[in-house]
C-alpha positions as CSV (number, residue, x, y, z in Angstrom):
1,M,-41.2,144.7,-1.7
2,I,-39.8,148.2,-2.4
3,E,-40.7,149.5,-5.9
4,N,-38.3,150.9,-8.4
5,V,-35.1,150.0,-6.5
6,R,-31.9,151.0,-8.2
7,V,-28.6,150.3,-6.4
8,R,-25.0,150.3,-7.5
9,Y,-21.6,148.8,-6.7
10,A,-19.0,151.5,-7.5
11,P,-15.5,150.2,-6.8
12,S,-12.3,152.0,-7.6
13,P,-9.9,149.7,-9.7
14,T,-6.9,150.5,-7.5
15,G,-6.4,147.0,-5.9
16,L,-7.7,143.5,-5.9
17,Q,-11.3,142.8,-4.8
18,H,-11.4,142.2,-1.1
19,I,-13.9,140.6,1.3
20,G,-15.3,143.9,2.6
21,G,-15.9,145.2,-0.9
22,V,-17.4,142.0,-2.1
23,R,-19.8,141.9,0.8
24,T,-21.0,145.4,-0.2
25,A,-21.5,144.2,-3.7
26,L,-23.5,141.1,-2.5
27,Y,-25.7,143.2,-0.2
28,N,-26.5,145.6,-3.1
29,Y,-27.1,142.8,-5.5
30,F,-29.4,140.7,-3.3
31,F,-31.3,143.8,-2.2
32,A,-31.9,144.7,-5.8
33,R,-33.0,141.1,-6.8
34,S,-35.2,140.6,-3.7
35,N,-37.1,143.8,-4.7
36,G,-37.2,143.3,-8.4
37,G,-34.9,146.2,-8.9
38,K,-31.8,147.0,-10.9
39,F,-28.2,146.4,-9.9
40,I,-25.7,148.8,-11.5
41,L,-22.0,148.4,-11.8
42,R,-20.0,151.7,-12.0
43,I,-16.3,152.0,-12.3
44,E,-14.9,155.0,-10.3
45,D,-11.5,155.3,-11.9
46,T,-10.7,158.9,-11.4
47,D,-7.7,158.1,-9.2
48,R,-5.4,157.8,-12.2
49,E,-2.2,157.5,-10.2
50,R,-3.4,154.3,-8.5
51,Y,-5.6,152.9,-11.3
52,S,-4.5,149.6,-12.8
53,T,-5.9,147.4,-15.6
54,E,-5.1,144.3,-13.4
55,S,-7.5,145.6,-10.8
56,L,-10.2,146.2,-13.3
57,N,-9.9,142.8,-14.8
58,D,-9.9,141.3,-11.2
59,L,-13.2,143.1,-10.6
60,Y,-14.8,141.6,-13.6
61,S,-13.3,138.2,-13.0
62,T,-14.5,138.2,-9.3
63,L,-18.0,139.2,-10.1
64,D,-18.2,136.6,-12.9
65,W,-16.8,133.9,-10.6
66,L,-19.4,134.6,-7.9
67,G,-22.2,134.7,-10.4
68,I,-23.0,138.4,-9.8
69,D,-24.5,139.8,-13.0
70,W,-25.2,143.5,-13.4
71,D,-28.2,145.0,-15.2
72,E,-26.4,148.2,-16.3
73,G,-22.7,149.0,-16.5
74,P,-19.6,148.4,-18.5
75,V,-19.8,145.6,-21.1
76,V,-23.6,145.3,-20.9
77,G,-24.4,149.1,-21.3
78,G,-27.6,150.8,-20.2
79,P,-29.6,154.0,-20.6
80,Y,-27.4,156.1,-18.2
81,G,-23.9,155.4,-19.5
82,P,-21.1,155.7,-19.8
83,Y,-20.6,153.7,-16.6
84,I,-16.9,154.4,-16.3
85,Q,-16.2,157.7,-14.7
86,S,-13.1,158.6,-16.8
87,E,-15.5,158.6,-19.8
88,R,-17.8,161.1,-18.1
89,L,-15.4,164.0,-17.5
90,S,-17.4,166.6,-19.5
91,I,-20.5,165.8,-17.4
92,Y,-18.6,166.6,-14.2
93,Q,-17.1,169.7,-15.6
94,D,-20.5,171.0,-16.7
95,Y,-22.1,170.5,-13.3
96,A,-19.1,172.0,-11.5
97,K,-19.5,175.1,-13.7
98,K,-23.2,175.2,-12.7
99,L,-22.3,175.3,-9.1
100,I,-20.0,178.2,-9.9
101,D,-22.8,180.0,-11.7
102,M,-25.2,179.4,-8.7
103,G,-22.6,180.8,-6.3
104,K,-22.3,177.4,-4.6
105,A,-18.6,176.9,-5.6
106,Y,-15.6,179.0,-6.5
107,Y,-12.3,178.8,-8.3
108,C,-9.1,178.3,-6.2
109,Y,-5.6,179.1,-7.5
110,C,-3.6,178.1,-4.4
111,S,-0.4,176.2,-5.1
112,E,0.5,172.9,-3.6
113,E,3.3,174.7,-1.7
114,R,0.9,177.1,-0.1
115,L,-1.5,174.4,0.9
116,E,1.3,172.3,2.4
117,S,2.6,175.3,4.3
118,L,-1.0,176.0,5.6
119,R,-1.4,172.4,6.7
120,K,1.9,172.4,8.7
121,K,1.1,175.8,10.3
122,Q,-2.4,174.5,11.4
123,E,-0.7,171.4,12.9
124,E,2.0,173.3,14.7
125,E,-0.5,175.8,16.1
126,K,-3.0,173.0,16.9
127,S,-5.6,175.1,15.3
128,S,-9.3,174.3,15.9
129,V,-9.8,174.8,12.1
130,Q,-8.1,172.2,10.0
131,G,-8.3,172.4,6.2
132,Y,-8.5,175.1,3.6
133,D,-8.6,178.7,4.8
134,R,-10.9,180.0,2.0
135,H,-8.1,182.2,0.7
136,C,-9.6,182.3,-2.8
137,L,-13.3,182.6,-1.8
138,N,-13.7,186.3,-2.5
139,L,-11.3,186.9,-5.4
140,T,-12.5,189.5,-7.8
141,D,-12.8,188.8,-11.5
142,E,-9.7,191.0,-12.1
143,Q,-7.6,189.0,-9.6
144,R,-8.8,185.7,-11.2
145,M,-7.9,186.9,-14.7
146,E,-4.5,188.0,-13.5
147,L,-3.7,184.6,-12.0
148,E,-4.9,182.8,-15.1
149,K,-2.7,185.0,-17.3
150,K,0.2,183.5,-15.3
151,G,-0.9,180.1,-16.6
152,I,-2.3,178.9,-13.2
153,K,-5.1,176.4,-13.7
154,P,-7.6,176.6,-10.9
155,V,-9.5,173.9,-9.0
156,I,-13.1,174.3,-8.1
157,R,-14.0,174.2,-4.4
158,L,-17.4,173.7,-2.8
159,K,-18.7,176.5,-0.5
160,V,-19.5,174.6,2.7
161,P,-22.0,176.5,4.9
162,T,-20.3,177.8,8.1
163,E,-23.5,177.9,10.2
164,G,-26.2,175.4,11.1
165,T,-26.1,171.6,10.9
166,T,-26.5,169.0,8.1
167,T,-28.4,165.8,8.8
168,F,-29.1,162.7,6.9
169,H,-31.0,159.5,7.8
170,D,-29.4,156.1,7.7
171,I,-31.5,152.9,7.8
172,L,-29.3,151.3,10.4
173,M,-27.8,154.2,12.3
174,G,-30.8,156.6,12.4
175,D,-30.3,160.3,12.0
176,I,-26.7,161.5,11.7
177,S,-26.0,165.2,12.1
178,R,-22.9,167.3,12.0
179,D,-22.3,171.0,12.6
180,N,-21.3,172.6,9.4
181,K,-18.5,174.4,11.1
182,D,-16.9,171.0,11.8
183,I,-17.1,169.8,8.1
184,S,-13.8,170.1,6.3
185,P,-13.8,173.6,4.8
186,D,-14.5,173.9,1.1
187,P,-13.1,170.6,-0.4
188,V,-12.0,170.4,-4.0
189,L,-14.7,169.2,-6.4
190,L,-12.9,169.5,-9.7
191,K,-9.1,169.2,-10.0
192,S,-7.0,171.4,-12.3
193,D,-6.6,168.6,-14.8
194,G,-10.4,168.4,-15.3
195,Y,-10.9,165.2,-13.2
196,P,-13.5,165.2,-10.5
197,T,-12.8,164.2,-6.9
198,Y,-14.8,161.3,-5.4
199,H,-17.4,163.6,-3.8
200,L,-18.5,165.4,-7.0
201,A,-18.5,162.4,-9.3
202,N,-20.2,160.2,-6.7
203,V,-23.1,162.6,-6.1
204,I,-23.6,163.5,-9.8
205,D,-23.5,159.9,-11.0
206,D,-25.9,158.6,-8.2
207,H,-28.4,161.3,-9.1
208,L,-28.2,161.0,-12.9
209,M,-28.3,157.2,-12.7
210,G,-31.4,157.3,-10.6
211,I,-29.9,155.5,-7.6
212,T,-32.5,155.0,-4.9
213,H,-30.5,153.3,-2.1
214,I,-26.8,153.7,-1.3
215,M,-25.2,150.8,0.6
216,R,-21.6,151.4,1.4
217,A,-19.2,150.8,4.3
218,Q,-19.5,152.8,7.5
219,E,-16.1,154.4,6.9
220,W,-17.9,156.7,4.4
221,I,-20.2,158.1,7.1
222,P,-18.0,161.2,7.6
223,S,-18.6,162.0,3.9
224,G,-22.3,161.8,4.3
225,P,-22.9,165.4,5.4
226,L,-20.7,166.8,2.7
227,H,-22.6,164.8,0.1
228,I,-25.9,166.0,1.5
229,I,-24.6,169.6,1.1
230,L,-23.9,168.8,-2.5
231,Y,-27.3,167.4,-3.1
232,E,-28.9,170.5,-1.6
233,A,-26.6,172.8,-3.7
234,F,-27.9,171.1,-6.9
235,G,-31.5,171.0,-5.5
236,W,-31.6,167.2,-5.7
237,E,-33.3,164.7,-3.5
238,P,-30.6,162.4,-1.9
239,P,-31.0,158.6,-2.0
240,V,-31.7,156.5,1.0
241,Y,-28.5,155.6,2.9
242,C,-27.5,152.4,4.6
243,H,-23.9,152.4,5.9
244,L,-22.8,148.8,6.4
245,P,-20.9,147.8,9.6
246,M,-17.3,146.9,9.1
247,V,-16.0,143.4,8.6
248,M,-13.7,142.6,11.5
249,G,-10.9,140.0,12.0
250,K,-10.0,138.3,15.3
251,E,-6.5,138.6,16.7
252,V,-4.8,137.9,20.0
253,D,-3.5,140.9,22.1
254,E,0.2,140.3,22.6
255,E,0.2,141.8,26.1
256,T,-3.0,140.3,27.6
257,G,-3.4,137.2,25.5
258,K,-7.0,138.1,25.1
259,I,-8.9,138.0,21.8
260,K,-9.6,141.4,20.3
261,F,-11.2,142.6,17.1
262,A,-9.9,144.9,14.4
263,K,-10.8,145.8,10.9
264,L,-10.1,142.8,8.7
265,S,-6.6,143.1,7.1
266,K,-3.9,140.9,5.7
267,R,-2.4,140.3,9.1
268,H,-5.5,138.2,9.9
269,G,-5.0,136.2,6.7
270,S,-6.1,136.4,3.1
271,T,-8.5,139.2,2.3
272,S,-8.5,139.3,-1.5
273,V,-11.0,137.1,-3.3
274,R,-8.2,136.0,-5.7
275,D,-6.4,134.4,-2.8
276,F,-9.4,132.5,-1.6
277,R,-10.1,131.4,-5.2
278,E,-6.6,130.2,-5.8
279,K,-6.6,128.2,-2.5
280,G,-9.7,126.4,-3.7
281,Y,-12.6,127.9,-2.0
282,L,-15.9,127.4,-3.9
283,P,-17.7,130.5,-5.1
284,E,-21.0,129.4,-3.7
285,A,-19.4,128.8,-0.3
286,L,-17.7,132.2,-0.2
287,L,-20.8,133.9,-1.4
288,N,-22.9,132.2,1.2
289,Y,-20.5,132.8,4.1
290,V,-19.6,136.4,3.3
291,T,-23.3,137.3,3.0
292,M,-23.8,135.9,6.5
293,V,-21.0,138.1,8.0
294,G,-23.3,140.7,9.6
295,W,-26.6,139.5,8.1
296,S,-28.9,136.8,9.4
297,Y,-32.3,135.5,8.1
298,D,-33.7,134.0,11.3
299,G,-30.6,133.4,13.5
300,E,-30.6,129.7,12.7
301,K,-30.5,128.9,9.0
302,E,-27.0,129.2,7.6
303,F,-26.9,127.7,4.2
304,F,-28.4,129.7,1.3
305,S,-28.0,129.4,-2.4
306,S,-27.7,132.5,-4.5
307,E,-31.2,132.0,-5.7
308,E,-32.6,131.8,-2.2
309,L,-30.8,135.0,-1.2
310,K,-32.3,136.8,-4.2
311,T,-35.7,136.1,-2.6
312,V,-35.1,136.5,1.2
313,F,-32.5,139.2,1.5
314,D,-33.8,142.1,3.7
315,L,-31.9,145.2,4.8
316,K,-33.7,145.1,8.1
317,K,-31.9,141.9,9.0
318,I,-28.4,143.5,8.8
319,N,-26.8,143.6,12.2
320,K,-25.8,147.0,13.4
321,A,-22.7,145.6,15.1
322,P,-19.6,144.8,13.0
323,G,-19.5,141.4,11.4
324,V,-16.6,139.1,12.3
325,F,-14.9,137.1,9.5
326,D,-14.0,133.7,10.9
327,Y,-11.6,131.8,8.7
328,K,-12.3,128.5,10.5
329,K,-16.0,129.0,9.9
330,L,-15.4,129.7,6.2
331,D,-13.3,126.5,6.0
332,W,-16.2,124.5,7.5
333,F,-18.6,126.1,5.1
334,N,-16.4,125.3,2.2
335,G,-16.0,121.7,3.3
336,Q,-19.7,121.3,3.4
337,Y,-20.1,122.6,-0.1
338,I,-17.4,120.3,-1.3
339,R,-19.3,117.3,0.1
340,K,-22.3,118.3,-2.0
341,K,-20.4,118.0,-5.2
342,T,-20.7,114.9,-7.3
343,D,-17.5,113.0,-8.1
344,D,-17.8,114.2,-11.7
345,E,-18.0,117.8,-10.6
346,L,-15.2,117.5,-8.1
347,V,-12.8,115.8,-10.4
348,N,-13.1,118.8,-12.8
349,L,-12.4,121.2,-9.9
350,L,-9.4,119.2,-8.6
351,M,-7.6,118.4,-11.9
352,P,-6.2,121.9,-12.4
353,Y,-4.4,121.7,-9.0
354,L,-2.9,118.3,-9.7
355,I,-1.9,119.2,-13.3
356,S,-0.3,122.5,-12.3
357,N,1.7,120.6,-9.7
358,R,2.7,118.0,-12.2
359,I,1.2,115.2,-10.1
360,V,-1.0,113.9,-12.9
361,T,-1.8,114.7,-16.6
362,E,-5.2,115.1,-18.3
363,K,-5.1,111.4,-19.3
364,D,-5.2,110.4,-15.6
365,K,-8.6,112.0,-15.0
366,M,-10.4,108.7,-14.4
367,K,-7.8,107.6,-11.9
368,V,-8.3,110.9,-10.0
369,K,-12.1,110.3,-10.1
370,S,-11.6,106.9,-8.5
371,F,-9.5,108.5,-5.8
372,I,-12.2,111.0,-4.8
373,P,-14.3,108.8,-2.6
374,G,-11.4,108.3,-0.3
375,I,-10.6,112.0,0.2
376,K,-14.0,113.8,-0.3
377,D,-14.7,114.0,3.4
378,R,-11.1,115.2,4.1
379,L,-11.0,118.2,1.8
380,T,-11.4,121.7,3.3
381,V,-10.2,123.5,0.2
382,L,-9.6,122.2,-3.3
383,S,-5.8,122.8,-3.0
384,D,-5.7,120.2,-0.1
385,V,-5.6,117.6,-2.8
386,V,-2.0,118.4,-3.7
387,E,-0.7,117.4,-0.3
388,M,-2.8,114.3,-0.3
389,C,-1.4,113.2,-3.6
390,K,2.3,114.1,-3.0
391,F,3.1,110.3,-2.7
392,V,2.6,110.0,-6.4
393,K,5.7,111.9,-7.4
394,D,7.5,112.5,-4.1
395,Y,7.7,108.9,-2.9
396,K,10.5,108.1,-0.5
397,E,11.1,104.4,0.1
398,P,10.3,103.7,3.7
399,D,12.9,102.2,6.1
400,L,12.4,99.1,8.1
401,Q,11.3,100.8,11.3
402,L,8.6,102.8,9.6
403,L,7.1,99.6,8.1
404,I,6.8,97.9,11.5
405,P,3.5,98.9,13.3
406,K,3.6,99.6,17.0
407,K,3.6,96.5,19.2
408,A,4.5,94.4,16.2
409,T,7.7,92.6,15.1
410,K,9.4,92.6,11.7
411,E,8.0,89.1,11.2
412,I,4.4,90.2,12.0
413,A,4.8,93.3,9.7
414,Y,6.0,91.0,6.9
415,K,3.1,88.6,7.3
416,G,0.6,91.5,7.5
417,L,1.9,93.1,4.4
418,S,2.0,89.8,2.6
419,L,-1.6,89.0,3.5
420,A,-2.7,92.5,2.4
421,Y,-0.8,92.3,-0.8
422,E,-2.2,89.0,-1.8
423,Y,-5.7,90.2,-1.0
424,V,-5.3,93.5,-2.9
425,K,-4.2,91.7,-6.1
426,R,-7.3,89.6,-6.0
427,A,-9.7,92.5,-5.1
428,F,-8.5,94.8,-7.8
429,N,-9.0,92.1,-10.4
430,Q,-12.6,91.8,-9.1
431,C,-13.1,95.6,-9.3
432,L,-14.4,95.8,-5.7
433,D,-15.1,99.2,-4.1
434,D,-13.1,100.6,-1.2
435,T,-15.8,99.8,1.4
436,A,-16.0,96.2,0.4
437,M,-12.2,95.8,0.3
438,E,-11.8,97.3,3.8
439,L,-14.4,94.9,5.2
440,Q,-12.8,91.9,3.6
441,L,-9.3,92.8,4.7
442,T,-10.6,93.3,8.2
443,E,-12.0,89.8,8.1
444,I,-8.6,88.5,6.9
445,A,-6.9,90.1,9.8
446,K,-9.5,88.6,12.2
447,D,-9.0,85.1,10.6
448,N,-5.3,85.4,11.2
449,E,-5.7,86.7,14.7
450,M,-4.0,89.9,13.9
451,K,-4.8,93.5,14.6
452,N,-6.2,95.5,11.6
453,A,-3.2,97.9,12.0
454,F,-0.8,95.0,11.3
455,L,-2.2,94.8,7.7
456,F,-3.5,98.2,6.9
457,N,-0.5,100.3,8.2
458,P,2.3,98.4,6.4
459,L,0.1,98.5,3.2
460,R,-0.4,102.3,3.6
461,I,3.3,103.0,4.2
462,A,4.4,100.7,1.4
463,V,2.2,102.5,-1.2
464,T,2.6,106.1,0.0
465,G,5.8,106.2,2.0
466,E,3.9,108.0,4.7
467,P,2.2,106.9,8.0
468,V,-0.7,109.3,7.4
469,S,-2.4,109.4,4.0
470,P,-5.8,108.9,2.4
471,P,-7.1,105.3,2.5
472,P,-4.6,102.9,0.9
473,F,-7.1,101.5,-1.6
474,S,-7.8,104.9,-2.9
475,C,-4.1,105.6,-3.2
476,I,-3.6,102.4,-5.2
477,R,-6.3,103.5,-7.6
478,L,-4.7,106.9,-8.2
479,L,-1.1,105.5,-8.4
480,G,-2.1,102.5,-10.6
481,T,-1.7,98.8,-9.7
482,D,1.7,98.4,-11.5
483,E,3.5,101.1,-9.6
484,S,1.6,100.3,-6.3
485,F,2.5,96.6,-6.5
486,N,6.1,97.4,-7.4
487,R,6.4,99.5,-4.2
488,I,4.7,96.8,-2.1
489,E,7.1,94.2,-3.4
490,K,10.2,96.3,-2.6
491,C,8.9,96.8,1.0
492,L,8.4,93.1,1.4
493,Q,12.0,92.7,0.5
494,I,13.0,95.3,3.1
495,L,11.0,93.4,5.7
496,K,12.3,90.0,4.5
């Protein structure tokens, strides 16, 4: 166990929570819990153009749904707040001014037009140096005062060393070095409106909040050397880094037909947790599966509760290779978790889907519960129940040919449905369960020297109007005996 662990999940509320971000949150959360440390939530909302309240609410809702509680952060507070960056502007401004005073940063007055012209020129000339040209690096105080008299508000840029290399250690990747001359020259730290850029706010907050380990996506590796330069400029010890391998999706190459892998995106399927939640994936299934995308306990055990992961999670067991998000595997996981639910638990999860689709009302809850044993093993996601129950309101009276099983005649179908109907009326009065009824109806078919299908198939089609459906007895329970018997009698008339 590592002592005094403090980690953070620091999303930007500019979009819905997606699988990659949630996996980062889970790894940080379980690492903190397994070491008796603290999990901090920080909102990095300095991108005001893309910020949205919907995204912030989605963040809170997603973490709450997954059962991820934070020790410090918005709502719960903590000793190092505020935990929302837009409420910490004066802190960033003060520290940016300290860098100026230490000669580690400088004011820049270049206009957007000049910067855009510079960028185009570098592209056209295919210059080996891309980025800012340090035009304002050596301005005198008089020149600065003259520019400010014109009302030009400066930004603050970091002085990036032009010689030597910058190195940082990553738990998974080892030492990562970059020549300072190859680091983007003098990036903006504080914008002219007083808002910090990601780099400044990130480093200051991680230091002031005592973050000991940073787990973030590998796409942030290029920012690593720049952040180390900032830590060194302030004279601070950087945290331990662990850049997480990407989450990949599978796709088929159109030219070769072979399977290839690319960063998970919408073209592979849903990526936002909200989508998975609305389709009816269980939080415990999604949490378990997403944690396993790129992490393994022993290469064999797959099912972990949140409580177990809080105990066994270990950074050393993260795979260095990208993790592959397999939608079919998630479906299988979710189905397994659905089977573990009691009927009482499952009916409460299914009712919202049926009510919102106007298939049942709240008063039909007991009917839905009686329907569950017939469909529990068939559910992949909770929303599957809507298609399974469409016969309740979208019933189409079957025609003669549909009612007649293969290798049967109209007369055989009539006899089979009649036998099934007479039995069902007796059985439902006796309150038998589905298994008992299936066995007894099978015996009736045998006694009448008829195939099971000659009784079961016409009964199923008469009740649901479909050749494929959940077990007919379960359908009768959901539909109710009055409506079910009415449908059966009409089909007997069709056959007669």
